KEFI-867227 format. One record per atom (N, C-alpha, C): x, y, z; residue number from 1; atom name. Coordinates in nm, 4 decimals, m for minus. Example, Ala and Ser with C-alpha at 12.3 -4.5 7.8 and 13.67 -1.06 7.14 Angstrom:
BEGIN
@u=1.3190, v=m0.5690, w=0.7800, k=1, a=N
@u=1.2300, v=m0.4500, w=0.7800, k=1, a=CA
@u=1.3200, v=m0.3300, w=0.7800, k=1, a=C
@u=1.2850, v=m0.2250, w=0.7080, k=2, a=N
@u=1.3670, v=m0.1060, w=0.7140, k=2, a=CA
@u=1.2900, v=0.0030, w=0.7870, k=2, a=C
// end
This chain:
BEGIN
@u=m1.0084, v=m1.7081, w=m2.5564, k=1, a=N
@u=m0.9609, v=m1.7612, w=m2.4571, k=1, a=CA
@u=m0.7941, v=m1.6975, w=m2.4083, k=1, a=C
@u=m0.7882, v=m1.7146, w=m2.3220, k=2, a=N
@u=m0.6673, v=m1.6806, w=m2.2697, k=2, a=CA
@u=m0.5430, v=m1.8022, w=m2.2475, k=2, a=C
@u=m0.4382, v=m1.7668, w=m2.2238, k=3, a=N
@u=m0.3145, v=m1.8511, w=m2.2583, k=3, a=CA
@u=m0.3001, v=m1.9275, w=m2.1103, k=3, a=C
@u=m0.1948, v=m2.0062, w=m2.1060, k=4, a=N
@u=m0.2438, v=m2.0757, w=m1.9902, k=4, a=CA
@u=m0.1722, v=m2.0509, w=m1.8869, k=4, a=C
@u=m0.1142, v=m1.9114, w=m1.8759, k=5, a=N
@u=m0.0444, v=m1.8769, w=m1.7466, k=5, a=CA
@u=m0.1261, v=m1.8147, w=m1.6684, k=5, a=C
@u=m0.2262, v=m1.7094, w=m1.7831, k=6, a=N
@u=m0.3797, v=m1.6401, w=m1.7577, k=6, a=CA
@u=m0.4624, v=m1.7570, w=m1.6702, k=6, a=C
@u=m0.4617, v=m1.8672, w=m1.7086, k=7, a=N
@u=m0.5593, v=m1.9706, w=m1.6672, k=7, a=CA
@u=m0.5464, v=m2.0139, w=m1.5248, k=7, a=C
@u=m0.3821, v=m2.0535, w=m1.5048, k=8, a=N
@u=m0.3495, v=m2.1061, w=m1.4177, k=8, a=CA
@u=m0.3519, v=m1.9697, w=m1.3008, k=8, a=C
@u=m0.3241, v=m1.8635, w=m1.3024, k=9, a=N
@u=m0.2946, v=m1.7546, w=m1.2441, k=9, a=CA
@u=m0.4512, v=m1.7097, w=m1.1670, k=9, a=C
@u=m0.5604, v=m1.7448, w=m1.2832, k=10, a=N
@u=m0.7489, v=m1.7241, w=m1.1729, k=10, a=CA
@u=m0.7467, v=m1.8385, w=m1.1299, k=10, a=C
@u=m0.7080, v=m1.9878, w=m1.1724, k=11, a=N
@u=m0.6951, v=m2.0771, w=m1.1079, k=11, a=CA
@u=m0.6784, v=m2.0488, w=m0.9351, k=11, a=C
@u=m0.5689, v=m2.0389, w=m0.9050, k=12, a=N
@u=m0.4878, v=m1.9937, w=m0.7867, k=12, a=CA
@u=m0.5640, v=m1.9178, w=m0.7278, k=12, a=C
@u=m0.5929, v=m1.8006, w=m0.7669, k=13, a=N
@u=m0.6773, v=m1.6366, w=m0.7446, k=13, a=CA
@u=m0.8329, v=m1.7049, w=m0.6503, k=13, a=C
@u=m0.8974, v=m1.8153, w=m0.7359, k=14, a=N
@u=m0.9797, v=m1.8535, w=m0.6674, k=14, a=CA
@u=m0.9872, v=m2.0170, w=m0.5929, k=14, a=C
@u=m0.8939, v=m2.0668, w=m0.5634, k=15, a=N
@u=m0.8654, v=m2.1251, w=m0.4716, k=15, a=CA
@u=m0.8274, v=m2.0165, w=m0.3469, k=15, a=C
@u=m0.7288, v=m1.9467, w=m0.3546, k=16, a=N
@u=m0.6732, v=m1.8607, w=m0.2314, k=16, a=CA
@u=m0.8157, v=m1.7889, w=m0.1461, k=16, a=C
@u=m0.9372, v=m1.7204, w=m0.2892, k=17, a=N
@u=m1.0297, v=m1.6485, w=m0.2164, k=17, a=CA
@u=m1.1016, v=m1.7572, w=m0.1548, k=17, a=C
@u=m1.1260, v=m1.8910, w=m0.1845, k=18, a=N
@u=m1.2296, v=m1.9758, w=m0.0987, k=18, a=CA
@u=m1.1791, v=m2.0181, w=0.0327, k=18, a=C
@u=m1.0369, v=m2.0113, w=0.0597, k=19, a=N
@u=m0.9769, v=m2.0516, w=0.1490, k=19, a=CA
@u=m0.9767, v=m1.9487, w=0.2293, k=19, a=C
@u=m0.9369, v=m1.7965, w=0.1754, k=20, a=N
@u=m0.9690, v=m1.6771, w=0.2268, k=20, a=CA
@u=m1.1234, v=m1.6654, w=0.3219, k=20, a=C
@u=m1.2329, v=m1.6540, w=0.2371, k=21, a=N
@u=m1.3777, v=m1.6387, w=0.2947, k=21, a=CA
@u=m1.3520, v=m1.7533, w=0.3836, k=21, a=C
@u=m1.3377, v=m1.8688, w=0.3838, k=22, a=N
@u=m1.3656, v=m2.0187, w=0.4770, k=22, a=CA
@u=m1.2866, v=m1.9291, w=0.6028, k=22, a=C
@u=m1.1619, v=m1.8627, w=0.5913, k=23, a=N
@u=m1.0938, v=m1.8123, w=0.7110, k=23, a=CA
@u=m1.1480, v=m1.6926, w=0.8011, k=23, a=C
@u=m1.1972, v=m1.6184, w=0.7272, k=24, a=N
@u=m1.2285, v=m1.4829, w=0.7346, k=24, a=CA
@u=m1.4153, v=m1.5051, w=0.7814, k=24, a=C
@u=m1.4632, v=m1.5859, w=0.7278, k=25, a=N
@u=m1.6039, v=m1.5858, w=0.8373, k=25, a=CA
@u=m1.5786, v=m1.6840, w=0.9541, k=25, a=C
@u=m1.5335, v=m1.7716, w=0.9641, k=26, a=N
@u=m1.4969, v=m1.8366, w=1.1044, k=26, a=CA
@u=m1.3847, v=m1.7624, w=1.2041, k=26, a=C
@u=m1.3431, v=m1.6348, w=1.1647, k=27, a=N
@u=m1.2388, v=m1.5571, w=1.1899, k=27, a=CA
@u=m1.3901, v=m1.4863, w=1.2845, k=27, a=C
@u=m1.3910, v=m1.3673, w=1.2217, k=28, a=N
@u=m1.4701, v=m1.3014, w=1.2548, k=28, a=CA
@u=m1.5968, v=m1.2961, w=1.3009, k=28, a=C
@u=m1.6807, v=m1.4551, w=1.2570, k=29, a=N
@u=m1.8203, v=m1.4916, w=1.2956, k=29, a=CA
@u=m1.9081, v=m1.4010, w=1.2031, k=29, a=C
@u=m1.9037, v=m1.3220, w=1.1054, k=30, a=N
@u=m1.9922, v=m1.2507, w=1.0014, k=30, a=CA
@u=m1.9669, v=m1.3227, w=0.8532, k=30, a=C
@u=m2.0842, v=m1.3554, w=0.7909, k=31, a=N
@u=m1.9995, v=m1.3770, w=0.6771, k=31, a=CA
@u=m2.0235, v=m1.2301, w=0.5556, k=31, a=C
@u=m2.0962, v=m1.1455, w=0.5805, k=32, a=N
@u=m2.0777, v=m1.0474, w=0.5353, k=32, a=CA
@u=m1.8929, v=m0.9744, w=0.5465, k=32, a=C
@u=m1.9010, v=m0.9708, w=0.6569, k=33, a=N
@u=m1.7613, v=m0.9045, w=0.6969, k=33, a=CA
@u=m1.6369, v=m0.9999, w=0.6227, k=33, a=C
@u=m1.6540, v=m1.1346, w=0.6713, k=34, a=N
@u=m1.5855, v=m1.2179, w=0.6081, k=34, a=CA
@u=m1.5602, v=m1.2223, w=0.4597, k=34, a=C
@u=m1.6786, v=m1.1936, w=0.3977, k=35, a=N
@u=m1.6232, v=m1.2196, w=0.2240, k=35, a=CA
@u=m1.5877, v=m1.0431, w=0.1937, k=35, a=C
@u=m1.5772, v=m0.9223, w=0.2852, k=36, a=N
@u=m1.5514, v=m0.8444, w=0.2551, k=36, a=CA
@u=m1.3984, v=m0.7902, w=0.2660, k=36, a=C
@u=m1.3408, v=m0.8918, w=0.4161, k=37, a=N
@u=m1.2418, v=m0.8908, w=0.4557, k=37, a=CA
@u=m1.1387, v=m0.9656, w=0.3179, k=37, a=C
@u=m1.2604, v=m1.0727, w=0.2791, k=38, a=N
@u=m1.1446, v=m1.1627, w=0.1712, k=38, a=CA
@u=m1.1002, v=m1.0740, w=0.0505, k=38, a=C
@u=m1.2517, v=m1.0090, w=m0.0007, k=39, a=N
@u=m1.1850, v=m0.9475, w=m0.1034, k=39, a=CA
@u=m1.0831, v=m0.8503, w=m0.0633, k=39, a=C
@u=m1.1052, v=m0.8137, w=m0.0065, k=40, a=N
@u=m0.9806, v=m0.6673, w=0.0207, k=40, a=CA
@u=m0.8361, v=m0.7607, w=0.0124, k=40, a=C
@u=m0.8204, v=m0.8568, w=0.0650, k=41, a=N
@u=m0.6738, v=m0.9306, w=0.1143, k=41, a=CA
@u=m0.6890, v=m0.9842, w=m0.0164, k=41, a=C
@u=m0.7714, v=m1.0662, w=m0.1388, k=42, a=N
@u=m0.7265, v=m1.1201, w=m0.2427, k=42, a=CA
@u=m0.6347, v=m0.9848, w=m0.3269, k=42, a=C
@u=m0.7227, v=m0.8881, w=m0.3062, k=43, a=N
@u=m0.6961, v=m0.7679, w=m0.3869, k=43, a=CA
@u=m0.5862, v=m0.7490, w=m0.3623, k=43, a=C
@u=m0.5227, v=m0.7023, w=m0.2651, k=44, a=N
@u=m0.4097, v=m0.6400, w=m0.2233, k=44, a=CA
@u=m0.3070, v=m0.7365, w=m0.2391, k=44, a=C
@u=m0.3153, v=m0.8681, w=m0.2323, k=45, a=N
@u=m0.2306, v=m0.9720, w=m0.2485, k=45, a=CA
@u=m0.1612, v=m0.9850, w=m0.3748, k=45, a=C
@u=m0.3105, v=m0.9953, w=m0.4358, k=46, a=N
@u=m0.3031, v=m1.0709, w=m0.5713, k=46, a=CA
@u=m0.3025, v=m0.9826, w=m0.6771, k=46, a=C
@u=m0.3245, v=m0.9065, w=m0.6952, k=47, a=N
@u=m0.3960, v=m0.7886, w=m0.7896, k=47, a=CA
@u=m0.2632, v=m0.6726, w=m0.8087, k=47, a=C
@u=m0.2212, v=m0.6902, w=m0.6387, k=48, a=N
@u=m0.1013, v=m0.5730, w=m0.6716, k=48, a=CA
@u=m0.0033, v=m0.6433, w=m0.6514, k=48, a=C
@u=0.0145, v=m0.7287, w=m0.5806, k=49, a=N
@u=0.1412, v=m0.8464, w=m0.6092, k=49, a=CA
@u=0.1541, v=m0.9729, w=m0.6185, k=49, a=C
@u=0.1658, v=m1.0032, w=m0.7390, k=50, a=N
@u=0.1200, v=m1.1781, w=m0.7688, k=50, a=CA
@u=0.2430, v=m1.2247, w=m0.7359, k=50, a=C
@u=0.3549, v=m1.2025, w=m0.7245, k=51, a=N
@u=0.4780, v=m1.2467, w=m0.6396, k=51, a=CA
@u=0.4172, v=m1.3366, w=m0.5317, k=51, a=C
@u=0.3414, v=m1.2664, w=m0.4052, k=52, a=N
@u=0.2927, v=m1.3341, w=m0.3180, k=52, a=CA
@u=0.2123, v=m1.4246, w=m0.3400, k=52, a=C
@u=0.1195, v=m1.4270, w=m0.4211, k=53, a=N
@u=0.0393, v=m1.5508, w=m0.4375, k=53, a=CA
@u=0.1324, v=m1.6894, w=m0.4870, k=53, a=C
@u=0.2268, v=m1.6344, w=m0.5903, k=54, a=N
@u=0.3047, v=m1.7748, w=m0.6158, k=54, a=CA
@u=0.3805, v=m1.7939, w=m0.5123, k=54, a=C
@u=0.4328, v=m1.7029, w=m0.4099, k=55, a=N
@u=0.4843, v=m1.7894, w=m0.2996, k=55, a=CA
@u=0.3996, v=m1.8217, w=m0.1727, k=55, a=C
@u=0.2776, v=m1.7902, w=m0.1492, k=56, a=N
@u=0.2140, v=m1.8401, w=m0.0797, k=56, a=CA
@u=0.1760, v=m1.9801, w=m0.1090, k=56, a=C
@u=0.1345, v=m2.0268, w=m0.2407, k=57, a=N
@u=0.0610, v=m2.1144, w=m0.3456, k=57, a=CA
@u=0.2335, v=m2.2370, w=m0.3095, k=57, a=C
@u=0.3252, v=m2.1615, w=m0.3049, k=58, a=N
@u=0.4061, v=m2.3044, w=m0.3132, k=58, a=CA
@u=0.4618, v=m2.3117, w=m0.1941, k=58, a=C
@u=0.4332, v=m2.2489, w=m0.0886, k=59, a=N
@u=0.4628, v=m2.2924, w=0.0527, k=59, a=CA
@u=0.3528, v=m2.3786, w=0.0804, k=59, a=C
@u=0.1971, v=m2.3693, w=0.0553, k=60, a=N
@u=0.0904, v=m2.4537, w=0.0787, k=60, a=CA
@u=0.1613, v=m2.5902, w=0.0421, k=60, a=C
@u=0.1625, v=m2.5661, w=m0.0928, k=61, a=N
@u=0.1625, v=m2.7065, w=m0.1487, k=61, a=CA
@u=0.3067, v=m2.7830, w=m0.1444, k=61, a=C
@u=0.3990, v=m2.7191, w=m0.0947, k=62, a=N
@u=0.5306, v=m2.7592, w=m0.0653, k=62, a=CA
@u=0.5305, v=m2.7897, w=m0.0153, k=62, a=C
@u=0.4856, v=m2.7470, w=0.1376, k=63, a=N
@u=0.4848, v=m2.8039, w=0.2652, k=63, a=CA
@u=0.4584, v=m2.9652, w=0.2814, k=63, a=C
@u=0.3174, v=m2.9873, w=0.1967, k=64, a=N
@u=0.2807, v=m3.1031, w=0.2180, k=64, a=CA
@u=0.3258, v=m3.1567, w=0.1180, k=64, a=C
@u=0.4238, v=m3.1604, w=0.0339, k=65, a=N
@u=0.4711, v=m3.2835, w=m0.0820, k=65, a=CA
@u=0.6466, v=m3.2596, w=m0.0261, k=65, a=C
@u=0.6742, v=m3.2232, w=0.0563, k=66, a=N
@u=0.8055, v=m3.2602, w=0.0876, k=66, a=CA
@u=0.7924, v=m3.3169, w=0.2250, k=66, a=C
@u=0.6879, v=m3.2795, w=0.3055, k=67, a=N
@u=0.6589, v=m3.3836, w=0.4409, k=67, a=CA
@u=0.6303, v=m3.4814, w=0.4185, k=67, a=C
@u=0.5553, v=m3.5528, w=0.2861, k=68, a=N
@u=0.5449, v=m3.6516, w=0.1807, k=68, a=CA
@u=0.6504, v=m3.7445, w=0.1206, k=68, a=C
@u=0.7246, v=m3.6807, w=0.0867, k=69, a=N
@u=0.9117, v=m3.6782, w=0.0200, k=69, a=CA
@u=0.9506, v=m3.7392, w=0.1380, k=69, a=C
@u=0.9579, v=m3.6481, w=0.2153, k=70, a=N
@u=1.0662, v=m3.6958, w=0.3388, k=70, a=CA
@u=1.0509, v=m3.8730, w=0.4094, k=70, a=C
@u=0.8963, v=m3.9022, w=0.4337, k=71, a=N
@u=0.8278, v=m3.9804, w=0.5151, k=71, a=CA
@u=0.8917, v=m4.1002, w=0.4020, k=71, a=C
@u=0.9272, v=m4.1373, w=0.2878, k=72, a=N
@u=0.9447, v=m4.1781, w=0.1978, k=72, a=CA
@u=1.1129, v=m4.2576, w=0.1797, k=72, a=C
@u=1.1546, v=m4.1848, w=0.3192, k=73, a=N
@u=1.2938, v=m4.2245, w=0.2856, k=73, a=CA
@u=1.3482, v=m4.3417, w=0.3867, k=73, a=C
@u=1.3763, v=m4.4693, w=0.3928, k=74, a=N
@u=1.4285, v=m4.5519, w=0.5235, k=74, a=CA
@u=1.5209, v=m4.5160, w=0.5416, k=74, a=C
@u=1.5044, v=m4.5172, w=0.6889, k=75, a=N
@u=1.6268, v=m4.4334, w=0.7623, k=75, a=CA
@u=1.8013, v=m4.5479, w=0.7605, k=75, a=C
@u=1.8989, v=m4.5254, w=0.7284, k=76, a=N
@u=2.0128, v=m4.6243, w=0.7193, k=76, a=CA
@u=2.0999, v=m4.6768, w=0.8338, k=76, a=C
@u=2.0356, v=m4.8080, w=0.8628, k=77, a=N
@u=2.1224, v=m4.9019, w=0.9916, k=77, a=CA
@u=2.2479, v=m4.9849, w=0.9387, k=77, a=C
@u=2.3364, v=m4.9330, w=1.0073, k=78, a=N
@u=2.4383, v=m5.0049, w=0.9520, k=78, a=CA
@u=2.4477, v=m5.1333, w=1.0699, k=78, a=C
// end
């Protein structure tokens, strides 16, 4: 059984991989080429540079969070 960081990293990798497979298949039009492209992209970005995965996940979830957070403010009307 792994530690928490390893489990979170694996979950993020799987999430990014599934997203990339959907994107690559829709872009290339071929399922085999899309899966191969996704495997290459995940290997290069995740296993070579883990910082890229953290940055992408921050922007992916951070944008939705801050967009919702910004809408909760009521403008000040004097």
